[in-house]
C-alpha positions, 0 to 999 in steps of 0.5 A: 509510505512504503512498507518493507513487507508486502505480505503483511496488511498494515492498518492504522489511522494514517495508512490503509493497505489492501490486496486488490486484484493481485495488487498490493496498494497502500492508501495514505495522505500521499496517495496510493503506492503500488508495490507490484510496480513501485509507482505512486498514483 
């Protein structure tokens, strides 16, 4: 679920990445990945 380039918002039917409150979050079947802190929630 990790993306190599946090400057690009990636979207398809499996993954949905958004910038929110200065955090880059990725939503997918495995949960949310916080690129700023490199942790899954």
